[in-house]
Biopython code that builds the backbone (N, CA, C, O; Angstrom):
import numpy as np
from Bio.PDB.StructureBuilder import StructureBuilder

atoms = [
    (1, "MET", "N", (-13.422, -30.834, -60.357)),
    (1, "MET", "CA", (-13.169, -29.954, -59.253)),
    (1, "MET", "C", (-13.095, -28.575, -59.727)),
    (1, "MET", "O", (-13.621, -27.655, -59.101)),
    (2, "ILE", "N", (-12.415, -28.399, -60.888)),
    (2, "ILE", "CA", (-12.187, -27.038, -61.458)),
    (2, "ILE", "C", (-13.581, -26.489, -61.932)),
    (2, "ILE", "O", (-13.861, -25.309, -61.721)),
    (3, "SER", "N", (-14.402, -27.279, -62.530)),
    (3, "SER", "CA", (-15.718, -26.713, -62.941)),
    (3, "SER", "C", (-16.575, -26.244, -61.715)),
    (3, "SER", "O", (-17.319, -25.268, -61.810)),
    (4, "SER", "N", (-16.451, -26.946, -60.604)),
    (4, "SER", "CA", (-17.269, -26.596, -59.454)),
    (4, "SER", "C", (-16.694, -25.266, -58.887)),
    (4, "SER", "O", (-17.450, -24.427, -58.397)),
    (5, "GLY", "N", (-15.410, -25.090, -58.954)),
    (5, "GLY", "CA", (-14.822, -23.792, -58.524)),
    (5, "GLY", "C", (-15.236, -22.664, -59.403)),
    (5, "GLY", "O", (-15.538, -21.576, -58.912)),
    (6, "VAL", "N", (-15.259, -22.888, -60.706)),
    (6, "VAL", "CA", (-15.654, -21.881, -61.616)),
    (6, "VAL", "C", (-17.066, -21.469, -61.441)),
    (6, "VAL", "O", (-17.399, -20.287, -61.526)),
    (7, "ARG", "N", (-17.969, -22.508, -61.176)),
    (7, "ARG", "CA", (-19.351, -22.365, -60.936)),
    (7, "ARG", "C", (-19.572, -21.522, -59.671)),
    (7, "ARG", "O", (-20.398, -20.610, -59.645)),
    (8, "TYR", "N", (-18.771, -21.873, -58.576)),
    (8, "TYR", "CA", (-18.829, -21.114, -57.349)),
    (8, "TYR", "C", (-18.603, -19.599, -57.525)),
    (8, "TYR", "O", (-19.350, -18.742, -57.055)),
    (9, "VAL", "N", (-17.483, -19.357, -58.260)),
    (9, "VAL", "CA", (-17.122, -17.934, -58.471)),
    (9, "VAL", "C", (-18.214, -17.208, -59.339)),
    (9, "VAL", "O", (-18.532, -16.046, -59.083)),
    (10, "LYS", "N", (-18.758, -17.891, -60.332)),
    (10, "LYS", "CA", (-19.772, -17.295, -61.076)),
    (10, "LYS", "C", (-20.972, -16.898, -60.295)),
    (10, "LYS", "O", (-21.484, -15.785, -60.417)),
    (11, "ASN", "N", (-21.434, -17.853, -59.457)),
    (11, "ASN", "CA", (-22.645, -17.553, -58.555)),
    (11, "ASN", "C", (-22.304, -16.510, -57.497)),
    (11, "ASN", "O", (-23.139, -15.656, -57.197)),
    (12, "ALA", "N", (-21.151, -16.549, -56.946)),
    (12, "ALA", "CA", (-20.792, -15.610, -55.933)),
    (12, "ALA", "C", (-20.714, -14.165, -56.520)),
    (12, "ALA", "O", (-21.028, -13.195, -55.830)),
    (13, "ARG", "N", (-20.297, -14.048, -57.777)),
    (13, "ARG", "CA", (-20.218, -12.751, -58.430)),
    (13, "ARG", "C", (-21.521, -12.241, -59.046)),
    (13, "ARG", "O", (-21.636, -11.076, -59.426)),
    (14, "SER", "N", (-22.505, -13.152, -59.133)),
    (14, "SER", "CA", (-23.790, -12.794, -59.720)),
    (14, "SER", "C", (-24.566, -11.810, -58.891)),
    (14, "SER", "O", (-24.449, -11.850, -57.666)),
    (15, "PRO", "N", (-25.335, -10.944, -59.460)),
    (15, "PRO", "CA", (-26.144, -10.030, -58.630)),
    (15, "PRO", "C", (-27.244, -10.841, -57.989)),
    (15, "PRO", "O", (-27.745, -11.842, -58.501)),
    (16, "ARG", "N", (-27.595, -10.288, -56.747)),
    (16, "ARG", "CA", (-28.673, -10.924, -55.980)),
    (16, "ARG", "C", (-29.983, -10.269, -56.478)),
    (16, "ARG", "O", (-30.110, -9.045, -56.496)),
    (17, "GLU", "N", (-30.985, -11.150, -56.896)),
    (17, "GLU", "CA", (-32.228, -10.616, -57.340)),
    (17, "GLU", "C", (-33.361, -11.222, -56.462)),
    (17, "GLU", "O", (-33.328, -12.387, -56.065)),
    (18, "THR", "N", (-34.337, -10.375, -56.195)),
    (18, "THR", "CA", (-35.488, -10.867, -55.435)),
    (18, "THR", "C", (-36.706, -10.827, -56.310)),
    (18, "THR", "O", (-37.066, -9.790, -56.868)),
    (19, "ARG", "N", (-37.350, -11.999, -56.425)),
    (19, "ARG", "CA", (-38.580, -12.072, -57.308)),
    (19, "ARG", "C", (-39.634, -12.822, -56.582)),
    (19, "ARG", "O", (-39.347, -13.704, -55.772)),
    (20, "TYR", "N", (-40.867, -12.475, -56.870)),
    (20, "TYR", "CA", (-42.048, -13.166, -56.361)),
    (20, "TYR", "C", (-42.206, -14.457, -57.079)),
    (20, "TYR", "O", (-42.184, -14.509, -58.308)),
    (21, "ALA", "N", (-42.373, -15.561, -56.276)),
    (21, "ALA", "CA", (-42.468, -16.914, -56.892)),
    (21, "ALA", "C", (-43.198, -17.893, -55.995)),
    (21, "ALA", "O", (-43.475, -17.617, -54.828)),
    (22, "ARG", "N", (-43.502, -19.043, -56.572)),
    (22, "ARG", "CA", (-44.127, -20.154, -55.882)),
    (22, "ARG", "C", (-43.125, -21.336, -55.910)),
    (22, "ARG", "O", (-42.468, -21.617, -56.912)),
    (23, "ILE", "N", (-43.056, -22.015, -54.723)),
    (23, "ILE", "CA", (-42.151, -23.181, -54.694)),
    (23, "ILE", "C", (-42.930, -24.371, -55.286)),
    (23, "ILE", "O", (-43.945, -24.814, -54.747)),
    (24, "ILE", "N", (-42.420, -24.849, -56.386)),
    (24, "ILE", "CA", (-43.058, -25.944, -57.141)),
    (24, "ILE", "C", (-42.639, -27.363, -56.627)),
    (24, "ILE", "O", (-43.448, -28.282, -56.494)),
    (25, "SER", "N", (-41.301, -27.457, -56.349)),
    (25, "SER", "CA", (-40.784, -28.750, -55.867)),
    (25, "SER", "C", (-39.511, -28.600, -55.118)),
    (25, "SER", "O", (-38.819, -27.584, -55.193)),
    (26, "LYS", "N", (-39.201, -29.693, -54.352)),
    (26, "LYS", "CA", (-37.928, -29.746, -53.689)),
    (26, "LYS", "C", (-37.374, -31.081, -53.923)),
    (26, "LYS", "O", (-38.134, -32.043, -54.035)),
    (27, "ARG", "N", (-36.070, -31.211, -54.008)),
    (27, "ARG", "CA", (-35.461, -32.529, -54.160)),
    (27, "ARG", "C", (-34.058, -32.513, -53.556)),
    (27, "ARG", "O", (-33.398, -31.487, -53.386)),
    (28, "MET", "N", (-33.642, -33.834, -53.229)),
    (28, "MET", "CA", (-32.268, -33.995, -52.671)),
    (28, "MET", "C", (-31.468, -34.825, -53.669)),
    (28, "MET", "O", (-32.002, -35.669, -54.389)),
    (29, "ASP", "N", (-30.239, -34.566, -53.680)),
    (29, "ASP", "CA", (-29.327, -35.374, -54.567)),
    (29, "ASP", "C", (-28.125, -35.796, -53.664)),
    (29, "ASP", "O", (-27.305, -34.975, -53.255)),
    (30, "VAL", "N", (-28.074, -37.128, -53.381)),
    (30, "VAL", "CA", (-27.018, -37.671, -52.496)),
    (30, "VAL", "C", (-25.917, -38.184, -53.459)),
    (30, "VAL", "O", (-26.174, -39.011, -54.334)),
    (31, "ARG", "N", (-24.675, -37.660, -53.265)),
    (31, "ARG", "CA", (-23.579, -38.116, -54.094)),
    (31, "ARG", "C", (-22.535, -38.809, -53.174)),
    (31, "ARG", "O", (-22.131, -38.312, -52.123)),
    (32, "HIS", "N", (-22.143, -39.993, -53.669)),
    (32, "HIS", "CA", (-21.193, -40.850, -52.938)),
    (32, "HIS", "C", (-19.833, -40.748, -53.592)),
    (32, "HIS", "O", (-19.746, -40.592, -54.810)),
    (33, "HIS", "N", (-18.812, -40.830, -52.843)),
    (33, "HIS", "CA", (-17.456, -40.859, -53.334)),
    (33, "HIS", "C", (-16.682, -41.918, -52.453)),
    (33, "HIS", "O", (-16.753, -41.978, -51.225)),
    (34, "SER", "N", (-15.982, -42.691, -53.214)),
    (34, "SER", "CA", (-15.090, -43.659, -52.529)),
    (34, "SER", "C", (-13.748, -43.789, -53.207)),
    (34, "SER", "O", (-13.637, -43.684, -54.429)),
    (35, "SER", "N", (-12.753, -44.013, -52.420)),
    (35, "SER", "CA", (-11.416, -44.209, -53.008)),
    (35, "SER", "C", (-10.696, -45.334, -52.222)),
    (35, "SER", "O", (-11.017, -45.658, -51.079)),
    (36, "HIS", "N", (-9.710, -45.892, -52.925)),
    (36, "HIS", "CA", (-8.946, -46.953, -52.430)),
    (36, "HIS", "C", (-7.469, -46.477, -52.447)),
    (36, "HIS", "O", (-6.986, -45.922, -53.434)),
    (37, "MET", "N", (-6.782, -46.719, -51.316)),
    (37, "MET", "CA", (-5.348, -46.321, -51.323)),
    (37, "MET", "C", (-4.501, -47.461, -50.694)),
    (37, "MET", "O", (-5.036, -48.416, -50.130)),
    (38, "GLY", "N", (-3.295, -47.335, -50.801)),
    (38, "GLY", "CA", (-2.386, -48.271, -50.153)),
    (38, "GLY", "C", (-2.152, -49.510, -51.027)),
    (38, "GLY", "O", (-2.727, -49.716, -52.095)),
    (39, "GLN", "N", (-1.256, -50.300, -50.461)),
    (39, "GLN", "CA", (-0.845, -51.497, -51.247)),
    (39, "GLN", "C", (-2.032, -52.430, -51.205)),
    (39, "GLN", "O", (-2.594, -52.740, -50.154)),
    (40, "HIS", "N", (-2.404, -52.887, -52.468)),
    (40, "HIS", "CA", (-3.512, -53.817, -52.681)),
    (40, "HIS", "C", (-4.872, -53.214, -52.254)),
    (40, "HIS", "O", (-5.812, -53.898, -51.848)),
    (41, "ASN", "N", (-4.887, -51.817, -52.388)),
    (41, "ASN", "CA", (-6.167, -51.107, -51.994)),
    (41, "ASN", "C", (-6.647, -51.442, -50.556)),
    (41, "ASN", "O", (-7.841, -51.622, -50.315)),
    (42, "ALA", "N", (-5.697, -51.519, -49.627)),
    (42, "ALA", "CA", (-6.000, -51.871, -48.269)),
    (42, "ALA", "C", (-6.778, -50.821, -47.511)),
    (42, "ALA", "O", (-7.506, -51.145, -46.573)),
    (43, "ILE", "N", (-6.634, -49.548, -47.909)),
    (43, "ILE", "CA", (-7.396, -48.571, -47.207)),
    (43, "ILE", "C", (-8.580, -48.056, -48.065)),
    (43, "ILE", "O", (-8.377, -47.571, -49.178)),
    (44, "HIS", "N", (-9.743, -48.161, -47.562)),
    (44, "HIS", "CA", (-10.897, -47.674, -48.285)),
    (44, "HIS", "C", (-11.481, -46.517, -47.610)),
    (44, "HIS", "O", (-11.754, -46.555, -46.410)),
    (45, "ARG", "N", (-11.685, -45.477, -48.351)),
    (45, "ARG", "CA", (-12.377, -44.235, -47.825)),
    (45, "ARG", "C", (-13.664, -44.002, -48.587)),
    (45, "ARG", "O", (-13.709, -44.116, -49.812)),
    (46, "SER", "N", (-14.703, -43.676, -47.852)),
    (46, "SER", "CA", (-15.958, -43.437, -48.476)),
    (46, "SER", "C", (-16.623, -42.171, -47.844)),
    (46, "SER", "O", (-16.498, -41.949, -46.640)),
    (47, "SER", "N", (-17.295, -41.389, -48.625)),
    (47, "SER", "CA", (-18.010, -40.236, -48.065)),
    (47, "SER", "C", (-19.241, -39.933, -48.928)),
    (47, "SER", "O", (-19.346, -40.406, -50.060)),
    (48, "SER", "N", (-20.119, -39.181, -48.411)),
    (48, "SER", "CA", (-21.298, -38.797, -49.191)),
    (48, "SER", "C", (-21.589, -37.399, -48.849)),
    (48, "SER", "O", (-21.187, -36.923, -47.787)),
    (49, "ARG", "N", (-22.305, -36.683, -49.745)),
    (49, "ARG", "CA", (-22.702, -35.316, -49.563)),
    (49, "ARG", "C", (-24.123, -35.151, -50.158)),
    (49, "ARG", "O", (-24.370, -35.656, -51.254)),
    (50, "THR", "N", (-25.028, -34.488, -49.499)),
    (50, "THR", "CA", (-26.288, -34.252, -49.937)),
    (50, "THR", "C", (-26.509, -32.846, -50.420)),
    (50, "THR", "O", (-26.228, -31.899, -49.685)),
    (51, "TYR", "N", (-27.004, -32.669, -51.636)),
    (51, "TYR", "CA", (-27.249, -31.355, -52.209)),
    (51, "TYR", "C", (-28.824, -31.217, -52.231)),
    (51, "TYR", "O", (-29.560, -32.150, -52.552)),
    (52, "TYR", "N", (-29.259, -29.989, -51.867)),
    (52, "TYR", "CA", (-30.711, -29.756, -51.788)),
    (52, "TYR", "C", (-31.083, -28.720, -52.865)),
    (52, "TYR", "O", (-30.377, -27.726, -53.038)),
    (53, "TYR", "N", (-32.182, -28.953, -53.579)),
    (53, "TYR", "CA", (-32.600, -28.123, -54.629)),
    (53, "TYR", "C", (-34.046, -27.733, -54.493)),
    (53, "TYR", "O", (-34.903, -28.515, -54.083)),
    (54, "ILE", "N", (-34.292, -26.438, -54.869)),
    (54, "ILE", "CA", (-35.697, -25.873, -54.788)),
    (54, "ILE", "C", (-36.062, -25.399, -56.164)),
    (54, "ILE", "O", (-35.294, -24.666, -56.787)),
    (55, "THR", "N", (-37.215, -25.794, -56.657)),
    (55, "THR", "CA", (-37.668, -25.250, -57.976)),
    (55, "THR", "C", (-38.726, -24.149, -57.733)),
    (55, "THR", "O", (-39.668, -24.348, -56.968)),
    (56, "LEU", "N", (-38.557, -22.990, -58.392)),
    (56, "LEU", "CA", (-39.458, -21.965, -58.275)),
    (56, "LEU", "C", (-40.184, -21.740, -59.651)),
    (56, "LEU", "O", (-39.629, -21.994, -60.720)),
    (57, "GLU", "N", (-41.440, -21.255, -59.555)),
    (57, "GLU", "CA", (-42.130, -20.839, -60.667)),
    (57, "GLU", "C", (-42.476, -19.316, -60.515)),
    (57, "GLU", "O", (-42.960, -18.875, -59.472)),
    (58, "PHE", "N", (-42.215, -18.569, -61.562)),
    (58, "PHE", "CA", (-42.382, -17.091, -61.501)),
    (58, "PHE", "C", (-43.657, -16.675, -62.157)),
    (58, "PHE", "O", (-44.311, -17.474, -62.827)),
    (59, "ASP", "N", (-44.044, -15.351, -61.960)),
    (59, "ASP", "CA", (-45.274, -14.868, -62.500)),
    (59, "ASP", "C", (-45.495, -15.155, -63.994)),
    (59, "ASP", "O", (-46.620, -15.383, -64.440)),
    (60, "ASN", "N", (-44.425, -15.136, -64.726)),
    (60, "ASN", "CA", (-44.577, -15.335, -66.189)),
    (60, "ASN", "C", (-44.661, -16.816, -66.586)),
    (60, "ASN", "O", (-44.658, -17.136, -67.775)),
    (61, "GLY", "N", (-44.736, -17.711, -65.609)),
    (61, "GLY", "CA", (-44.845, -19.093, -65.880)),
    (61, "GLY", "C", (-43.530, -19.905, -65.980)),
    (61, "GLY", "O", (-43.524, -21.136, -65.996)),
    (62, "SER", "N", (-42.437, -19.153, -66.047)),
    (62, "SER", "CA", (-41.149, -19.812, -66.116)),
    (62, "SER", "C", (-40.756, -20.525, -64.828)),
    (62, "SER", "O", (-41.142, -20.105, -63.737)),
    (63, "ARG", "N", (-39.984, -21.610, -64.958)),
    (63, "ARG", "CA", (-39.535, -22.352, -63.816)),
    (63, "ARG", "C", (-38.044, -22.465, -63.828)),
    (63, "ARG", "O", (-37.435, -22.549, -64.894)),
    (64, "GLN", "N", (-37.441, -22.470, -62.663)),
    (64, "GLN", "CA", (-36.009, -22.614, -62.500)),
    (64, "GLN", "C", (-35.645, -23.327, -61.215)),
    (64, "GLN", "O", (-36.171, -23.013, -60.147)),
    (65, "GLU", "N", (-34.753, -24.277, -61.324)),
    (65, "GLU", "CA", (-34.263, -24.982, -60.091)),
    (65, "GLU", "C", (-33.022, -24.330, -59.628)),
    (65, "GLU", "O", (-32.119, -24.006, -60.399)),
    (66, "TYR", "N", (-32.996, -24.133, -58.265)),
    (66, "TYR", "CA", (-31.847, -23.485, -57.623)),
    (66, "TYR", "C", (-31.227, -24.393, -56.572)),
    (66, "TYR", "O", (-31.942, -25.167, -55.935)),
    (67, "LEU", "N", (-29.940, -24.320, -56.380)),
    (67, "LEU", "CA", (-29.241, -25.031, -55.298)),
    (67, "LEU", "C", (-29.476, -24.248, -54.054)),
    (67, "LEU", "O", (-29.280, -23.033, -54.033)),
    (68, "ASP", "N", (-29.900, -24.931, -52.992)),
    (68, "ASP", "CA", (-30.185, -24.263, -51.709)),
    (68, "ASP", "C", (-28.806, -24.229, -50.894)),
    (68, "ASP", "O", (-28.309, -25.239, -50.395)),
    (69, "VAL", "N", (-28.287, -23.044, -50.826)),
    (69, "VAL", "CA", (-27.052, -22.834, -50.212)),
    (69, "VAL", "C", (-27.209, -22.264, -48.767)),
    (69, "VAL", "O", (-26.202, -22.101, -48.077)),
    (70, "LYS", "N", (-28.377, -21.979, -48.325)),
    (70, "LYS", "CA", (-28.667, -21.390, -47.021)),
    (70, "LYS", "C", (-29.608, -22.157, -46.166)),
    (70, "LYS", "O", (-30.286, -21.617, -45.293)),
    (71, "ASN", "N", (-29.639, -23.508, -46.450)),
    (71, "ASN", "CA", (-30.485, -24.364, -45.594)),
    (71, "ASN", "C", (-31.928, -23.977, -45.486)),
    (71, "ASN", "O", (-32.480, -23.968, -44.385)),
    (72, "LEU", "N", (-32.572, -23.650, -46.609)),
    (72, "LEU", "CA", (-33.917, -23.293, -46.579)),
    (72, "LEU", "C", (-34.843, -24.506, -46.761)),
    (72, "LEU", "O", (-36.046, -24.409, -46.517)),
    (73, "TYR", "N", (-34.284, -25.641, -47.189)),
    (73, "TYR", "CA", (-34.998, -26.784, -47.640)),
    (73, "TYR", "C", (-36.058, -27.291, -46.568)),
    (73, "TYR", "O", (-37.175, -27.682, -46.909)),
    (74, "GLY", "N", (-35.674, -27.258, -45.389)),
    (74, "GLY", "CA", (-36.587, -27.722, -44.272)),
    (74, "GLY", "C", (-37.517, -26.609, -43.827)),
    (74, "GLY", "O", (-38.414, -26.858, -43.021)),
    (75, "LEU", "N", (-37.348, -25.456, -44.292)),
    (75, "LEU", "CA", (-38.141, -24.235, -43.806)),
    (75, "LEU", "C", (-39.267, -23.900, -44.772)),
    (75, "LEU", "O", (-40.175, -23.142, -44.428)),
    (76, "VAL", "N", (-39.219, -24.440, -45.939)),
    (76, "VAL", "CA", (-40.208, -24.112, -46.926)),
    (76, "VAL", "C", (-40.938, -25.357, -47.434)),
    (76, "VAL", "O", (-40.403, -26.464, -47.360)),
    (77, "ALA", "N", (-42.116, -25.186, -47.933)),
    (77, "ALA", "CA", (-42.915, -26.367, -48.457)),
    (77, "ALA", "C", (-43.376, -26.088, -49.900)),
    (77, "ALA", "O", (-43.482, -24.945, -50.344)),
    (78, "GLU", "N", (-43.644, -27.205, -50.604)),
    (78, "GLU", "CA", (-44.142, -26.999, -51.926)),
    (78, "GLU", "C", (-45.422, -26.300, -51.846)),
    (78, "GLU", "O", (-46.229, -26.619, -50.973)),
    (79, "GLY", "N", (-45.690, -25.306, -52.746)),
    (79, "GLY", "CA", (-46.884, -24.484, -52.749)),
    (79, "GLY", "C", (-46.754, -23.119, -52.033)),
    (79, "GLY", "O", (-47.597, -22.234, -52.183)),
    (80, "ASP", "N", (-45.616, -22.982, -51.215)),
    (80, "ASP", "CA", (-45.365, -21.727, -50.586)),
    (80, "ASP", "C", (-45.206, -20.676, -51.622)),
    (80, "ASP", "O", (-44.642, -20.927, -52.687)),
    (81, "VAL", "N", (-45.715, -19.442, -51.323)),
    (81, "VAL", "CA", (-45.583, -18.300, -52.251)),
    (81, "VAL", "C", (-44.933, -17.176, -51.472)),
    (81, "VAL", "O", (-45.246, -16.930, -50.307)),
    (82, "GLY", "N", (-44.043, -16.521, -52.132)),
    (82, "GLY", "CA", (-43.343, -15.372, -51.463)),
    (82, "GLY", "C", (-42.245, -14.772, -52.272)),
    (82, "GLY", "O", (-42.205, -14.887, -53.497)),
    (83, "TYR", "N", (-41.357, -14.132, -51.572)),
    (83, "TYR", "CA", (-40.226, -13.435, -52.244)),
    (83, "TYR", "C", (-38.967, -14.331, -52.170)),
    (83, "TYR", "O", (-38.485, -14.627, -51.076)),
    (84, "ALA", "N", (-38.471, -14.733, -53.258)),
    (84, "ALA", "CA", (-37.285, -15.589, -53.295)),
    (84, "ALA", "C", (-36.112, -14.735, -53.772)),
    (84, "ALA", "O", (-36.192, -14.069, -54.803)),
    (85, "ALA", "N", (-34.990, -14.767, -52.980)),
    (85, "ALA", "CA", (-33.797, -14.087, -53.349)),
    (85, "ALA", "C", (-32.894, -15.139, -54.001)),
    (85, "ALA", "O", (-32.590, -16.158, -53.381)),
    (86, "VAL", "N", (-32.458, -14.899, -55.257)),
    (86, "VAL", "CA", (-31.635, -15.800, -55.969)),
    (86, "VAL", "C", (-30.361, -15.102, -56.371)),
    (86, "VAL", "O", (-30.361, -13.886, -56.561)),
    (87, "GLN", "N", (-29.303, -15.817, -56.501)),
    (87, "GLN", "CA", (-28.057, -15.322, -56.884)),
    (87, "GLN", "C", (-27.358, -16.345, -57.766)),
    (87, "GLN", "O", (-26.796, -17.316, -57.259)),
    (88, "GLY", "N", (-27.386, -16.131, -59.149)),
    (88, "GLY", "CA", (-26.894, -17.081, -59.999)),
    (88, "GLY", "C", (-27.749, -18.353, -60.031)),
    (88, "GLY", "O", (-28.938, -18.272, -60.339)),
    (89, "ASP", "N", (-27.194, -19.496, -59.730)),
    (89, "ASP", "CA", (-27.881, -20.756, -59.597)),
    (89, "ASP", "C", (-28.259, -21.110, -58.176)),
    (89, "ASP", "O", (-28.685, -22.233, -57.907)),
    (90, "TRP", "N", (-28.108, -20.170, -57.269)),
    (90, "TRP", "CA", (-28.406, -20.461, -55.813)),
    (90, "TRP", "C", (-29.661, -19.667, -55.443)),
    (90, "TRP", "O", (-29.947, -18.576, -55.937)),
    (91, "ILE", "N", (-30.406, -20.341, -54.495)),
    (91, "ILE", "CA", (-31.453, -19.601, -53.747)),
    (91, "ILE", "C", (-30.842, -19.284, -52.404)),
    (91, "ILE", "O", (-30.351, -20.167, -51.701)),
    (92, "VAL", "N", (-30.880, -17.998, -52.054)),
    (92, "VAL", "CA", (-30.230, -17.579, -50.827)),
    (92, "VAL", "C", (-31.185, -17.066, -49.755)),
    (92, "VAL", "O", (-30.759, -16.844, -48.622)),
    (93, "ALA", "N", (-32.426, -16.877, -50.069)),
    (93, "ALA", "CA", (-33.440, -16.460, -49.045)),
    (93, "ALA", "C", (-34.883, -16.687, -49.628)),
    (93, "ALA", "O", (-35.084, -16.631, -50.841)),
    (94, "PHE", "N", (-35.790, -16.921, -48.800)),
    (94, "PHE", "CA", (-37.209, -16.980, -49.157)),
    (94, "PHE", "C", (-38.059, -16.455, -48.046)),
    (94, "PHE", "O", (-38.019, -16.970, -46.929)),
    (95, "GLU", "N", (-38.838, -15.427, -48.336)),
    (95, "GLU", "CA", (-39.787, -14.781, -47.355)),
    (95, "GLU", "C", (-41.133, -15.134, -47.782)),
    (95, "GLU", "O", (-41.588, -14.662, -48.823)),
    (96, "ARG", "N", (-41.826, -15.962, -47.022)),
    (96, "ARG", "CA", (-43.160, -16.387, -47.369)),
    (96, "ARG", "C", (-44.143, -15.284, -47.269)),
    (96, "ARG", "O", (-44.063, -14.456, -46.361)),
    (97, "ASP", "N", (-45.093, -15.245, -48.198)),
    (97, "ASP", "CA", (-46.131, -14.208, -48.293)),
    (97, "ASP", "C", (-47.318, -14.805, -47.526)),
    (97, "ASP", "O", (-48.075, -15.603, -48.079)),
    (98, "VAL", "N", (-47.481, -14.422, -46.259)),
    (98, "VAL", "CA", (-48.496, -15.011, -45.354)),
    (98, "VAL", "C", (-49.911, -14.684, -45.793)),
    (98, "VAL", "O", (-50.851, -15.405, -45.457)),
    (99, "SER", "N", (-50.072, -13.574, -46.559)),
    (99, "SER", "CA", (-51.421, -13.185, -47.023)),
    (99, "SER", "C", (-51.876, -14.208, -48.073)),
    (99, "SER", "O", (-53.077, -14.256, -48.338)),
    (100, "GLN", "N", (-51.031, -15.017, -48.681)),
    (100, "GLN", "CA", (-51.395, -16.001, -49.677)),
    (100, "GLN", "C", (-51.594, -17.414, -49.121)),
    (100, "GLN", "O", (-51.746, -18.387, -49.858)),
    (101, "ARG", "N", (-51.585, -17.480, -47.738)),
    (101, "ARG", "CA", (-51.766, -18.808, -47.078)),
    (101, "ARG", "C", (-53.133, -19.359, -47.432)),
    (101, "ARG", "O", (-54.106, -18.605, -47.428)),
    (102, "PRO", "N", (-53.247, -20.648, -47.737)),
    (102, "PRO", "CA", (-54.589, -21.200, -48.016)),
    (102, "PRO", "C", (-55.524, -21.114, -46.780)),
    (102, "PRO", "O", (-55.105, -21.239, -45.630)),
    (103, "SER", "N", (-56.859, -20.885, -47.114)),
    (103, "SER", "CA", (-57.749, -20.698, -45.975)),
    (103, "SER", "C", (-57.846, -21.911, -45.103)),
    (103, "SER", "O", (-57.769, -23.031, -45.607)),
    (104, "GLY", "N", (-58.008, -21.740, -43.847)),
    (104, "GLY", "CA", (-58.157, -22.826, -42.944)),
    (104, "GLY", "C", (-56.826, -23.285, -42.308)),
    (104, "GLY", "O", (-56.826, -24.181, -41.464)),
    (105, "THR", "N", (-55.702, -22.677, -42.708)),
    (105, "THR", "CA", (-54.430, -23.015, -42.114)),
    (105, "THR", "C", (-53.951, -21.865, -41.260)),
    (105, "THR", "O", (-54.336, -20.716, -41.477)),
    (106, "TYR", "N", (-53.138, -22.165, -40.319)),
    (106, "TYR", "CA", (-52.620, -21.115, -39.382)),
    (106, "TYR", "C", (-51.126, -21.132, -39.337)),
    (106, "TYR", "O", (-50.521, -20.336, -38.619)),
]
sb = StructureBuilder()
sb.init_structure("model")
sb.init_model(0)
sb.init_chain("A")
sb.init_seg("    ")
for serial, (resi, resn, name, xyz) in enumerate(atoms, 1):
    if name == "N":
        sb.init_residue(resn, " ", resi, " ")
    sb.init_atom(name, np.array(xyz, "f"), 0.0, 1.0, " ", f" {name:<3s}", serial, name[0])
structure = sb.get_structure()
């Protein structure tokens, strides 16, 4: 828990940068947690949380995976090109470059 708090502070204090990029991939990571409490573990609690990640490729060919903290996952598609705003390990915005849309799509 401490490391996630440290990571949050690091990302929150990082400067926001906007770079031109292509979305290479998207993935989900579902994490489950369960605990047992009470005499003879009579009470069982279970929860899960889904984390969404977006991988960007930049003009120089480098790739980086970012945690989606602004619910962009459902709004972008692999292959989209545009301006990505990143802050530390987070992707915080993506503005699609509509001039780069493949021919025949609307």
